[in-house]
Each structure stands twice: as structure tokens, then as C-alpha cells.
N, CA, C and O atoms as a GROMACS GRO file, in nm:
protein
  436
    1MET      N    1   3.836  11.143   9.679
    1MET     CA    2   3.940  11.159   9.779
    1MET      C    3   3.985  11.305   9.787
    1MET      O    4   4.013  11.356   9.896
    2PHE      N    5   3.992  11.371   9.674
    2PHE     CA    6   4.032  11.511   9.668
    2PHE      C    7   3.941  11.597   9.754
    2PHE      O    8   3.988  11.687   9.824
    3TYR      N    9   3.809  11.571   9.751
    3TYR     CA   10   3.713  11.652   9.825
    3TYR      C   11   3.727  11.632   9.976
    3TYR      O   12   3.701  11.725  10.053
    4ILE      N   13   3.767  11.515  10.019
    4ILE     CA   14   3.787  11.490  10.162
    4ILE      C   15   3.902  11.576  10.214
    4ILE      O   16   3.891  11.635  10.321
    5TYR      N   17   4.012  11.583  10.138
    5TYR     CA   18   4.126  11.666  10.180
    5TYR      C   19   4.089  11.813  10.179
    5TYR      O   20   4.127  11.888  10.270
    6ARG      N   21   4.016  11.855  10.079
    6ARG     CA   22   3.974  11.996  10.071
    6ARG      C   23   3.881  12.031  10.187
    6ARG      O   24   3.890  12.140  10.244
    7PHE      N   25   3.792  11.939  10.220
    7PHE     CA   26   3.700  11.963  10.331
    7PHE      C   27   3.778  11.973  10.464
    7PHE      O   28   3.749  12.060  10.546
    8GLY      N   29   3.875  11.885  10.483
    8GLY     CA   30   3.959  11.891  10.603
    8GLY      C   31   4.036  12.022  10.611
    8GLY      O   32   4.047  12.081  10.718
    9TRP      N   33   4.089  12.067  10.496
    9TRP     CA   34   4.161  12.194  10.492
    9TRP      C   35   4.067  12.309  10.526
    9TRP      O   36   4.105  12.400  10.600
   10MET      N   37   3.946  12.306  10.474
   10MET     CA   38   3.849  12.412  10.499
   10MET      C   39   3.812  12.416  10.648
   10MET      O   40   3.802  12.525  10.706
   11VAL      N   41   3.791  12.302  10.710
   11VAL     CA   42   3.758  12.298  10.852
   11VAL      C   43   3.874  12.353  10.934
   11VAL      O   44   3.852  12.429  11.029
   12ARG      N   45   3.996  12.315  10.898
   12ARG     CA   46   4.113  12.365  10.970
   12ARG      C   47   4.125  12.517  10.956
   12ARG      O   48   4.156  12.585  11.054
   13GLN      N   49   4.102  12.571  10.839
   13GLN     CA   50   4.109  12.716  10.817
   13GLN      C   51   3.999  12.790  10.896
   13GLN      O   52   4.024  12.897  10.951
   14LEU      N   53   3.881  12.733  10.899
   14LEU     CA   54   3.773  12.795  10.976
   14LEU      C   55   3.806  12.796  11.126
   14LEU      O   56   3.780  12.895  11.194
   15ALA      N   57   3.862  12.688  11.177
   15ALA     CA   58   3.900  12.681  11.318
   15ALA      C   59   4.009  12.783  11.350
   15ALA      O   60   4.005  12.848  11.454
   16GLU      N   61   4.105  12.797  11.259
   16GLU     CA   62   4.212  12.895  11.280
   16GLU      C   63   4.158  13.037  11.276
   16GLU      O   64   4.198  13.121  11.357
   17ALA      N   65   4.067  13.066  11.185
   17ALA     CA   66   4.005  13.199  11.178
   17ALA      C   67   3.927  13.228  11.306
   17ALA      O   68   3.929  13.340  11.357
   18GLU      N   69   3.857  13.127  11.357
   18GLU     CA   70   3.781  13.146  11.482
   18GLU      C   71   3.876  13.174  11.598
   18GLU      O   72   3.848  13.261  11.680
   19ASN      N   73   3.987  13.102  11.605
   19ASN     CA   74   4.085  13.128  11.711
   19ASN      C   75   4.140  13.270  11.702
   19ASN      O   76   4.155  13.337  11.805
   20ASN      N   77   4.169  13.316  11.582
   20ASN     CA   78   4.220  13.452  11.564
   20ASN      C   79   4.116  13.555  11.607
   20ASN      O   80   4.150  13.656  11.668
   21MET      N   81   3.990  13.531  11.575
   21MET     CA   82   3.885  13.625  11.615
   21MET      C   83   3.866  13.624  11.768
   21MET      O   84   3.836  13.728  11.826
   22ASN      N   85   3.885  13.509  11.832
   22ASN     CA   86   3.879  13.506  11.979
   22ASN      C   87   3.989  13.593  12.038
   22ASN      O   88   3.967  13.660  12.139
   23SER      N   89   4.106  13.592  11.977
   23SER     CA   90   4.215  13.677  12.025
   23SER      C   91   4.178  13.823  12.012
   23SER      O   92   4.205  13.902  12.103
   24VAL      N   93   4.118  13.861  11.902
   24VAL     CA   94   4.077  14.000  11.881
   24VAL      C   95   3.970  14.038  11.984
   24VAL      O   96   3.975  14.147  12.041
   25GLU      N   97   3.873  13.950  12.007
   25GLU     CA   98   3.770  13.978  12.106
   25GLU      C   99   3.830  13.997  12.244
   25GLU      O  100   3.788  14.086  12.318
   26ARG      N  101   3.929  13.916  12.279
   26ARG     CA  102   3.994  13.927  12.410
   26ARG      C  103   4.066  14.060  12.423
   26ARG      O  104   4.059  14.125  12.528
   27ILE      N  105   4.136  14.103  12.319
   27ILE     CA  106   4.207  14.231  12.324
   27ILE      C  107   4.108  14.346  12.338
   27ILE      O  108   4.131  14.438  12.416
   28VAL      N  109   3.998  14.342  12.264
   28VAL     CA  110   3.896  14.447  12.275
   28VAL      C  111   3.838  14.448  12.416
   28VAL      O  112   3.815  14.555  12.473
   29TYR      N  113   3.813  14.330  12.474
   29TYR     CA  114   3.761  14.322  12.610
   29TYR      C  115   3.860  14.383  12.708
   29TYR      O  116   3.820  14.462  12.795
   30TYR      N  117   3.988  14.348  12.697
   30TYR     CA  118   4.089  14.403  12.788
   30TYR      C  119   4.101  14.554  12.774
   30TYR      O  120   4.122  14.624  12.873
   31ALA      N  121   4.087  14.604  12.652
   31ALA     CA  122   4.102  14.747  12.628
   31ALA      C  123   3.981  14.827  12.675
   31ALA      O  124   3.997  14.941  12.721
   32ASP      N  125   3.861  14.772  12.665
   32ASP     CA  126   3.740  14.851  12.690
   32ASP      C  127   3.666  14.817  12.818
   32ASP      O  128   3.608  14.906  12.880
   33ASP      N  129   3.664  14.691  12.860
   33ASP     CA  130   3.571  14.648  12.964
   33ASP      C  131   3.632  14.624  13.101
   33ASP      O  132   3.557  14.611  13.198
   34ILE      N  133   3.763  14.619  13.113
   34ILE     CA  134   3.824  14.591  13.243
   34ILE      C  135   3.844  14.723  13.318
   34ILE      O  136   3.893  14.821  13.262
   35GLU      N  137   3.804  14.721  13.445
   35GLU     CA  138   3.815  14.841  13.528
   35GLU      C  139   3.962  14.877  13.551
   35GLU      O  140   4.046  14.790  13.573
   36GLN      N  141   3.990  15.006  13.545
   36GLN     CA  142   4.126  15.055  13.564
   36GLN      C  143   4.172  15.032  13.707
   36GLN      O  144   4.092  15.046  13.800
   37GLU      N  145   4.299  14.998  13.726
   37GLU     CA  146   4.354  14.979  13.859
   37GLU      C  147   4.362  15.113  13.932
   37GLU      O  148   4.359  15.219  13.871
   38ALA      N  149   4.372  15.104  14.065
   38ALA     CA  150   4.390  15.225  14.145
   38ALA      C  151   4.528  15.285  14.116
   38ALA      O  152   4.616  15.217  14.065
   39LEU      N  153   4.544  15.412  14.149
   39LEU     CA  154   4.671  15.478  14.129
   39LEU      C  155   4.780  15.410  14.210
   39LEU      O  156   4.754  15.354  14.316
   40TYR      N  157   4.903  15.416  14.160
   40TYR     CA  158   5.016  15.357  14.231
   40TYR      C  159   5.038  15.430  14.363
   40TYR      O  160   5.060  15.367  14.467
   41GLU      N  161   5.033  15.562  14.358
   41GLU     CA  162   5.047  15.642  14.479
   41GLU      C  163   4.919  15.721  14.499
   41GLU      O  164   4.869  15.785  14.407
   42ILE      N  165   4.867  15.716  14.620
   42ILE     CA  166   4.747  15.791  14.654
   42ILE      C  167   4.793  15.909  14.740
   42ILE      O  168   4.836  15.889  14.854
   43PRO      N  169   4.783  16.032  14.688
   43PRO     CA  170   4.838  16.147  14.761
   43PRO      C  171   4.785  16.162  14.903
   43PRO      O  172   4.859  16.204  14.992
   44GLU      N  173   4.657  16.129  14.926
   44GLU     CA  174   4.600  16.146  15.060
   44GLU      C  175   4.661  16.047  15.160
   44GLU      O  176   4.658  16.072  15.281
   45ARG      N  177   4.715  15.937  15.111
   45ARG     CA  178   4.769  15.834  15.200
   45ARG      C  179   4.922  15.829  15.198
   45ARG      O  180   4.980  15.729  15.241
   46LYS      N  181   4.985  15.933  15.150
   46LYS     CA  182   5.131  15.935  15.143
   46LYS      C  183   5.190  15.942  15.284
   46LYS      O  184   5.148  16.028  15.362
   47PRO      N  185   5.285  15.854  15.317
   47PRO     CA  186   5.342  15.856  15.452
   47PRO      C  187   5.430  15.979  15.473
   47PRO      O  188   5.476  16.041  15.376
   48PRO      N  189   5.454  16.015  15.598
   48PRO     CA  190   5.541  16.130  15.624
   48PRO      C  191   5.683  16.106  15.573
   48PRO      O  192   5.723  15.991  15.552
   49SER      N  193   5.758  16.213  15.554
   49SER     CA  194   5.893  16.200  15.498
   49SER      C  195   5.986  16.125  15.592
   49SER      O  196   6.088  16.073  15.546
   50THR      N  197   5.956  16.118  15.721
   50THR     CA  198   6.040  16.047  15.817
   50THR      C  199   6.009  15.898  15.823
   50THR      O  200   6.075  15.824  15.896
   51TRP      N  201   5.910  15.854  15.746
   51TRP     CA  202   5.869  15.714  15.751
   51TRP      C  203   5.970  15.626  15.679
   51TRP      O  204   6.016  15.670  15.574
   52PRO      N  205   6.007  15.512  15.721
   52PRO     CA  206   5.974  15.450  15.850
   52PRO      C  207   6.066  15.500  15.960
   52PRO      O  208   6.185  15.521  15.937
   53GLU      N  209   6.012  15.519  16.079
   53GLU     CA  210   6.089  15.574  16.190
   53GLU      C  211   6.169  15.467  16.263
   53GLU      O  212   6.285  15.490  16.298
   54ASP      N  213   6.108  15.350  16.288
   54ASP     CA  214   6.182  15.249  16.362
   54ASP      C  215   6.176  15.110  16.301
   54ASP      O  216   6.226  15.015  16.362
   55GLY      N  217   6.117  15.094  16.185
   55GLY     CA  218   6.117  14.966  16.117
   55GLY      C  219   6.014  14.867  16.166
   55GLY      O  220   6.016  14.751  16.123
   56ARG      N  221   5.924  14.906  16.253
   56ARG     CA  222   5.822  14.816  16.304
   56ARG      C  223   5.704  14.812  16.207
   56ARG      O  224   5.667  14.914  16.148
   57VAL      N  225   5.645  14.695  16.191
   57VAL     CA  226   5.526  14.678  16.108
   57VAL      C  227   5.412  14.636  16.198
   57VAL      O  228   5.421  14.536  16.269
   58ILE      N  229   5.304  14.714  16.196
   58ILE     CA  230   5.187  14.682  16.277
   58ILE      C  231   5.065  14.680  16.185
   58ILE      O  232   5.036  14.778  16.116
   59LEU      N  233   4.995  14.569  16.185
   59LEU     CA  234   4.870  14.559  16.113
   59LEU      C  235   4.759  14.542  16.216
   59LEU      O  236   4.767  14.455  16.303
   60LYS      N  237   4.657  14.625  16.208
   60LYS     CA  238   4.546  14.619  16.302
   60LYS      C  239   4.416  14.600  16.226
   60LYS      O  240   4.376  14.686  16.147
   61ASP      N  241   4.352  14.488  16.248
   61ASP     CA  242   4.220  14.460  16.194
   61ASP      C  243   4.214  14.483  16.043
   61ASP      O  244   4.125  14.552  15.993
   62VAL      N  245   4.311  14.425  15.969
   62VAL     CA  246   4.320  14.442  15.824
   62VAL      C  247   4.222  14.349  15.755
   62VAL      O  248   4.222  14.228  15.781
   63SER      N  249   4.140  14.404  15.669
   63SER     CA  250   4.050  14.326  15.584
   63SER      C  251   4.078  14.364  15.440
   63SER      O  252   4.106  14.481  15.411
   64MET      N  253   4.071  14.268  15.351
   64MET     CA  254   4.106  14.296  15.212
   64MET      C  255   4.028  14.205  15.118
   64MET      O  256   4.009  14.086  15.145
   65SER      N  257   3.985  14.263  15.007
   65SER     CA  258   3.933  14.183  14.896
   65SER      C  259   4.007  14.230  14.771
   65SER      O  260   4.057  14.342  14.766
   66TYR      N  261   4.013  14.143  14.672
   66TYR     CA  262   4.091  14.178  14.553
   66TYR      C  263   4.022  14.279  14.464
   66TYR      O  264   4.089  14.353  14.393
   67ARG      N  265   3.890  14.284  14.468
   67ARG     CA  266   3.815  14.383  14.390
   67ARG      C  267   3.688  14.415  14.466
   67ARG      O  268   3.640  14.333  14.544
   68PRO      N  269   3.633  14.534  14.445
   68PRO     CA  270   3.504  14.566  14.507
   68PRO      C  271   3.398  14.465  14.461
   68PRO      O  272   3.390  14.432  14.343
   69GLY      N  273   3.318  14.418  14.555
   69GLY     CA  274   3.213  14.324  14.522
   69GLY      C  275   3.253  14.178  14.542
   69GLY      O  276   3.166  14.091  14.547
   70LEU      N  277   3.382  14.150  14.553
   70LEU     CA  278   3.427  14.014  14.579
   70LEU      C  279   3.436  13.991  14.729
   70LEU      O  280   3.451  14.086  14.805
   71PRO      N  281   3.427  13.866  14.773
   71PRO     CA  282   3.436  13.841  14.917
   71PRO      C  283   3.575  13.875  14.971
   71PRO      O  284   3.674  13.872  14.898
   72GLU      N  285   3.580  13.905  15.100
   72GLU     CA  286   3.707  13.937  15.162
   72GLU      C  287   3.794  13.812  15.171
   72GLU      O  288   3.747  13.704  15.205
   73VAL      N  289   3.923  13.829  15.140
   73VAL     CA  290   4.017  13.719  15.153
   73VAL      C  291   4.093  13.728  15.284
   73VAL      O  292   4.144  13.628  15.334
   74LEU      N  293   4.101  13.847  15.341
   74LEU     CA  294   4.155  13.868  15.476
   74LEU      C  295   4.045  13.931  15.559
   74LEU      O  296   3.980  14.026  15.515
   75LYS      N  297   4.024  13.880  15.677
   75LYS     CA  298   3.917  13.930  15.763
   75LYS      C  299   3.973  13.956  15.902
   75LYS      O  300   3.988  13.863  15.982
   76GLY      N  301   4.003  14.082  15.932
   76GLY     CA  302   4.044  14.121  16.067
   76GLY      C  303   4.179  14.068  16.111
   76GLY      O  304   4.194  14.027  16.227
   77ILE      N  305   4.278  14.068  16.022
   77ILE     CA  306   4.412  14.021  16.057
   77ILE      C  307   4.484  14.130  16.138
   77ILE      O  308   4.485  14.246  16.097
   78SER      N  309   4.542  14.093  16.251
   78SER     CA  310   4.622  14.185  16.332
   78SER      C  311   4.754  14.117  16.366
   78SER      O  312   4.756  13.999  16.401
   79MET      N  313   4.865  14.192  16.356
   79MET     CA  314   4.995  14.139  16.395
   79MET      C  315   5.093  14.253  16.410
   79MET      O  316   5.072  14.362  16.357
   80SER      N  317   5.200  14.228  16.484
   80SER     CA  318   5.304  14.326  16.506
   80SER      C  319   5.439  14.258  16.482
   80SER      O  320   5.467  14.151  16.535
   81ILE      N  321   5.521  14.322  16.400
   81ILE     CA  322   5.655  14.272  16.371
   81ILE      C  323   5.753  14.380  16.412
   81ILE      O  324   5.750  14.490  16.358
   82ASP      N  325   5.840  14.349  16.508
   82ASP     CA  326   5.935  14.447  16.557
   82ASP      C  327   6.050  14.466  16.460
   82ASP      O  328   6.074  14.382  16.373
   83ALA      N  329   6.121  14.578  16.474
   83ALA     CA  330   6.234  14.609  16.388
   83ALA      C  331   6.339  14.500  16.398
   83ALA      O  332   6.374  14.459  16.508
   84GLY      N  333   6.389  14.453  16.285
   84GLY     CA  334   6.493  14.351  16.281
   84GLY      C  335   6.443  14.209  16.302
   84GLY      O  336   6.520  14.115  16.290
   85GLU      N  337   6.316  14.193  16.333
   85GLU     CA  338   6.261  14.060  16.357
   85GLU      C  339   6.238  13.990  16.224
   85GLU      O  340   6.193  14.051  16.126
   86LYS      N  341   6.268  13.862  16.221
   86LYS     CA  342   6.244  13.782  16.101
   86LYS      C  343   6.125  13.693  16.127
   86LYS      O  344   6.113  13.632  16.233
   87ILE      N  345   6.035  13.686  16.029
   87ILE     CA  346   5.916  13.604  16.045
   87ILE      C  347   5.901  13.513  15.925
   87ILE      O  348   5.961  13.536  15.819
   88GLY      N  349   5.823  13.411  15.941
   88GLY     CA  350   5.787  13.322  15.831
   88GLY      C  351   5.636  13.304  15.832
   88GLY      O  352   5.575  13.292  15.938
   89ILE      N  353   5.578  13.302  15.715
   89ILE     CA  354   5.434  13.280  15.702
   89ILE      C  355   5.417  13.147  15.631
   89ILE      O  356   5.460  13.131  15.517
   90VAL      N  357   5.355  13.051  15.699
   90VAL     CA  358   5.338  12.918  15.644
   90VAL      C  359   5.191  12.881  15.644
   90VAL      O  360   5.113  12.933  15.723
   91GLY      N  361   5.155  12.793  15.556
   91GLY     CA  362   5.017  12.746  15.550
   91GLY      C  363   4.994  12.666  15.424
   91GLY      O  364   5.078  12.661  15.334
   92ARG      N  365   4.879  12.605  15.419
   92ARG     CA  366   4.841  12.524  15.303
   92ARG      C  367   4.811  12.614  15.184
   92ARG      O  368   4.800  12.736  15.196
   93THR      N  369   4.798  12.552  15.070
   93THR     CA  370   4.760  12.623  14.948
   93THR      C  371   4.625  12.691  14.970
   93THR      O  372   4.529  12.627  15.014
   94GLY      N  373   4.618  12.820  14.938
   94GLY     CA  374   4.493  12.892  14.950
   94GLY      C  375   4.465  12.945  15.090
   94GLY      O  376   4.356  12.996  15.116
   95ALA      N  377   4.562  12.934  15.181
   95ALA     CA  378   4.541  12.977  15.320
   95ALA      C  379   4.549  13.128  15.335
   95ALA      O  380   4.501  13.182  15.436
   96GLY      N  381   4.607  13.200  15.239
   96GLY     CA  382   4.613  13.345  15.244
   96GLY      C  383   4.752  13.402  15.268
   96GLY      O  384   4.764  13.519  15.304
   97LYS      N  385   4.856  13.323  15.249
   97LYS     CA  386   4.992  13.371  15.272
   97LYS      C  387   5.026  13.491  15.184
   97LYS      O  388   5.073  13.593  15.233
   98SER      N  389   5.001  13.479  15.056
   98SER     CA  390   5.030  13.589  14.964
   98SER      C  391   4.938  13.707  14.990
   98SER      O  392   4.981  13.822  14.978
   99SER      N  393   4.815  13.681  15.025
   99SER     CA  394   4.720  13.789  15.052
   99SER      C  395   4.764  13.871  15.173
   99SER      O  396   4.746  13.993  15.174
  100ILE      N  397   4.822  13.807  15.274
  100ILE     CA  398   4.873  13.880  15.390
  100ILE      C  399   4.983  13.976  15.347
  100ILE      O  400   4.985  14.091  15.390
  101MET      N  401   5.073  13.930  15.262
  101MET     CA  402   5.182  14.018  15.216
  101MET      C  403   5.128  14.132  15.130
  101MET      O  404   5.172  14.246  15.143
  102ILE      N  405   5.034  14.101  15.042
  102ILE     CA  406   4.975  14.206  14.959
  102ILE      C  407   4.904  14.308  15.046
  102ILE      O  408   4.915  14.428  15.023
  103GLY      N  409   4.830  14.261  15.147
  103GLY     CA  410   4.763  14.352  15.239
  103GLY      C  411   4.858  14.438  15.317
  103GLY      O  412   4.832  14.556  15.339
  104ALA      N  413   4.971  14.379  15.360
  104ALA     CA  414   5.071  14.455  15.436
  104ALA      C  415   5.133  14.563  15.347
  104ALA      O  416   5.149  14.677  15.391
  105PHE      N  417   5.169  14.529  15.225
  105PHE     CA  418   5.230  14.628  15.136
  105PHE      C  419   5.130  14.734  15.093
  105PHE      O  420   5.165  14.851  15.082
  106ALA      N  421   5.006  14.694  15.070
  106ALA     CA  422   4.905  14.790  15.026
  106ALA      C  423   4.872  14.889  15.137
  106ALA      O  424   4.844  15.005  15.110
  107SER      N  425   4.875  14.843  15.262
  107SER     CA  426   4.844  14.934  15.372
  107SER      C  427   4.960  15.029  15.400
  107SER      O  428   4.941  15.133  15.463
  108ALA      N  429   5.080  14.995  15.354
  108ALA     CA  430   5.196  15.081  15.373
  108ALA      C  431   5.198  15.196  15.275
  108ALA      O  432   5.268  15.295  15.298
  109VAL      N  433   5.124  15.186  15.167
  109VAL     CA  434   5.127  15.290  15.064
  109VAL      C  435   5.038  15.405  15.103
  109VAL      O  436   5.027  15.503  15.029
   0.00000   0.00000   0.00000
């Protein structure tokens, strides 16, 4: 009976050691293998000091993917929102509501 408990303890310790090593592997992967994000501000795309002039938002033929090589999640979206206008974006799960907002904010930078 003693050996059964010891064997169970040994299996549990091996599983815990493996979990800890997976954590280390994940940290090394995050530190070395993930591509760095783009700069927060891109000097070539900095808006003029008078921006925004009238509060209007215009998106023309916006296409966006989350990373190079991935398929586009927005394809040719165009819209105009006048100053002071309130809008709502509705749709089913996965329809692209958040992607539209990310695309709008990213194009403003």
C-alpha cells in the first residue's frame, strides 16, 4: 500500500514539474518569438496640429487585417459620421463591430 501512495505522489510531482516547464517555455516564446507591435505613434502619419477641425469622421475603402499574412477582417468599409452625430454599430457575434472601431482609431493615428 505504501508503494501505491508513493507512486501517486511521484506522478503528481512529475505533472506539476511539467506544468511549470510549460510556463517557462511560454515565457521564453513570448520574449523571443513574438513579433514586436508597431510604434504607438508613426511620425510620418502624425495629423496636423489643427486636427480635428470639425469633428467629422470619414472612412473611405478601409481594409484591415490583424497581422500581416492573415486574411482581412474589414474589406472596403466606407462611412461618414458628421460632427455631433451619434451612431450605433450592431451585429451578430463575429460580424466585425470591434474591428470597425479598431480600424477607425488606427486610421486616425
